[in-house]
N, C-alpha and C positions, 0 to 999 in steps of 0.2 A: 702535451697534456692540458695546458691552459686553453689551447685552441679547441680541444674536444669539449671541455666544460662550457666554453663560450657557445659552441654550436648547439649543445644540448639545451642550454638556457634559451637560446634563440628559438628552437623548436617548441619548447614549452610555452614561451611567450606567444608564438603564433597560434598554438592550439587554444590558449586561453582567449586570445583576441578573437579568433574565429568563433569560439563558443559564445562569447559576449555578443558579437554581431548577430549571430543566429537567434539568440534569445531576445535581443532587443528588437529585431525585425519581426519576429513572431508576435511580440507584445504590441508593436505598433500596427501590425496588420489586423489586430482585433480577433485573432483566431480563438483565443481563450474566452474572450467575452462573448463571442458568438456561440460557442459551445454551451456556456452557462445560460445564455438567453434561450437557447433551444430547449434545454432541460427545464427551465422555468416556464416556458410557454406550454410544454407538454403537461407540466404539473398544474398550471392554471386551467387548461382545458379539462383535465381530469377533475379538478375541484368543481368547475361549473357543471360537468356531467353528473357528478355525485350529488350536488345540491338539487339539480333538476329531478333526479331519480328519487331523492328523499321527499321533495315537495309533491311528487306524483304518488307517493306511498308505495313505491316498489321496494322489494327486498334488496338490500344492498350488502355487498361483500367487498371489503377493502382490496382483495386480490383482483377484483375486476377493474379497479381504477389505478392501480400502481403497476407500472411496467418496470420491475426491478430486474435488470439484466445482470446476472452475476457471472463475471468472467473468471475462468479458471486459468491461473497463470502458473500452475505447477508444472514442473518438468523433472527430468531425472536428477538434475543437480539440486533442485530445491528439496525434492524428496530425500535425497541422500543427506543433505544438510540437516533436514528435520530428524532423520533417523539417527544420525551421529549425535545431534544435540540431545535427543531423547535418551540415548544410551549413556552419554556422559552424565546427564541429570540423574538417571536411575543409579548409576555406579556411585556418584558422589552422595546421593541421599542414603543409599544403603550403607556406604562406607561410614558416613557420619553416624548413622543409627547404630551400627556395630561398634564404632569407637565409643559412642556414648554409653552403650550397654557395658562395654569393657571397663570404662571408668567407674560406672555405678557398681560393678562387681568388685572392683578394687577397694572402694571406699565404704562398702556396706558390711 
């Protein structure tokens, strides 16, 4: 029994150690910083283009300068979780409302 606990703790330790090394290496490689810099560069170029168009007197629309890519991360599990959450919310809200009305009818 004790040996099994020791083995499980050893596996958990190695998983945590591997995760730390992975995060540390990705931080040192500059991946996150390069992604931020790329987004900033795109924004700087859009600002310069916007200012150029304004100075030339062109009609400007913000949608022409912002490239907002909206990713849809929904899947069947997130939709299921949302619907369950919405159902629980409505049941609890209706239950509290009915209980409140019941208490009002008792004391009025």
